[in-house]
C-alpha positions, 0 to 999 in steps of 0.5 A: 478389108481394113487394119485397125491400129491404136497408138499411144504417142507423146502429146507434142507438135508434129507427131501426127505428121510423123506417123501419117508420113511413115504410113504414106511412105509405106504406100498405104492409104489411111481410110479413117483417123482420129486422135485426142489428148489423154490428159497425161502428156500423151495422145491416142491415134486410132487409124484404119488403113486399107489392107493391101496384104500389109504385114502388120508386124513390119509396120508396127516395128517401123512405128515403134522406131519413131521416138514419139510412139510410146506403144502401138497395137493391132485392134482386133475383136479379141483384144479391143473394143472398136466402135465408130459413130454415124450421125445422120438425118432423115425425113420423118416419112422415111423413118421405119424403126425396123430399118434402123436397129440400135440407132438413137434419136438425138433431136427432131426439128420439123419433119427431120429426125437426127440420129446417132449410131455407135457400132463396129465399123462393119455394122456402120458399112451395112447400115450405110449401104442399105439406107444411104439414099434415105439420108438427108445428110450424114457424117461418119466419125472416126473409129475408136478402140480401147483394150479389153485387157492387157497392154500394147506393143513397143 
């Protein structure tokens, strides 16, 4: 089980280090992280943390006390749309369309096909566990979350 957090932070040097340091000091493991500029002097940080019975509100209060964190929110399916991207390659002979619903062919080179799959992280887990042995290579991108409506917490 994982906890997904989305933070809006000041876009300045050392912010990612402060956020990940706080999570480390609380004994938590980050299983996935992505970050990017928003173009308005702020950045977003999306985190997936392995849940060890963590009280999300205690962690949120600690994050909110960092002066660089402008807002944070727990990303669940009710309040956020959370997606992750999987890029993978597979030999033509191993590809069966029914095994890979929802994947998009992005390139073909010789007998290798390259695909992208954008889905909730749990669906990525399912696709990987069922088909990983067929992949020539794969790369799992960071989870991204956007609010369905409303605002974050501070």
